[in-house]
N, C-alpha and C positions, 0 to 999 in steps of 0.2 A: 801239718795236718789241721784241717779246718774243723772247728767245733762250734756248734751253737747249742747252748744249754738253757732251756726254758725253766722257769720256776714261778711259783706264786699261785698255781692252780689249787682247786679244792672245792669243798661244798659250801654253798652260800644260799641264803634264802632269797626269794624274789624281792627285788627292790634294793638288795645289798650291793656291795662293791668289792672288787678284787683288783689288785695290780699285778700284772704279769711282767716278768723281766726275762730278757734273753741276753746272755753274756756270750760274746763272740771272741774267738781266738783263731789265729792262723790266717787272718785276712787283714788287709788295710781297711779297717772298719769305716773310716771316714769317707772312703770312696764309694761305698756300696749303698744301693737302695736297700732298705730294710723293711720287712713286712710281717704282718701277722695274718695267718690263714686259719680256718677251722674246718673240722669235719665232724658232723653230727652222725649218730648211728644211722646207717642205711642211706646216707646222702653223700654227694660228692664234696670234695674239698672246695671251699670257697674263700675268696678274698675277704678279709675283715678291714685291714688298713695298711697303707704303705707310707713310708717317708723317704724322700730322696736324700742324696748327700747334701743338697742345698736346703733341706728342711721343708720341702713342699710335701704336703700330706694329701692323701686320697682315702676315701672311706666308702664302704658299702652303705647303701641307703638304710639298711636295717640297723646300723650302729651309729649313724651320723648324729652328732650331738651327745652321744652317751659314752663313747670309747675313744678318748683322745690318745693319739700315738705320739711318742716323743723319743728322742735319742740323746745320749750323752757320749760324745766322741772321746772324751777323756777316759771314760770307763768302759768303752767298747760295748755299750749296753743299749738296747732298745726296750722301751716300756709300752705297755698297753694298760691304761687306766680304764677299768670297766665299771661303769656306774649304772644304776637303775636296771640291774640285771633281771632278765626274764627267763622263764623256763626254756624258751626257744633258743637261748644263748648256750644251752648245754651242748658241749662238744669237746673234742680234743683240739687244743690250740697249738699251732705250729709256727715257729719262727723261720723266716726266710731271709737270706742274704743274696742279692743279685747285682752283678756288675754287667754281665752280658750273658748270652745263652750258655756258654760253656763255663761260666763262673757263677753257678747257681747252687746254693747250699740250703739244706734244711736241718732243723733240729728234730729231736725225737718226739716232741709234743708234751703238753701238760693238760691234764683233764680238768675241765671246769664243769661242775654240776650245780645247776640252779634248781633248788627244790625246797619245799617247806616240810 
């Protein structure tokens, strides 16, 4: 059974930082592209950042330079370090694991609220 469990969300002031973690089980983690997506109230889910099995990263323009993504294959965990947070970063953040179309998995999400 595949499980992706996100943690690290919460309430933070503008300009602050948070680190999200996603622990994976039930998959060969090192083979998967891992990613973070987010969905703000009333909006569609959007890509935040992805990291391939080879460590190649991709970012949304809105977070480039602020939200580095990383992975630890020994711990089966992917991270999203969120710096210089803005109110528009408020959303539910979802972890994704993808190997091919039929091997695509999602976590349940963790809420990040940026507010003073």
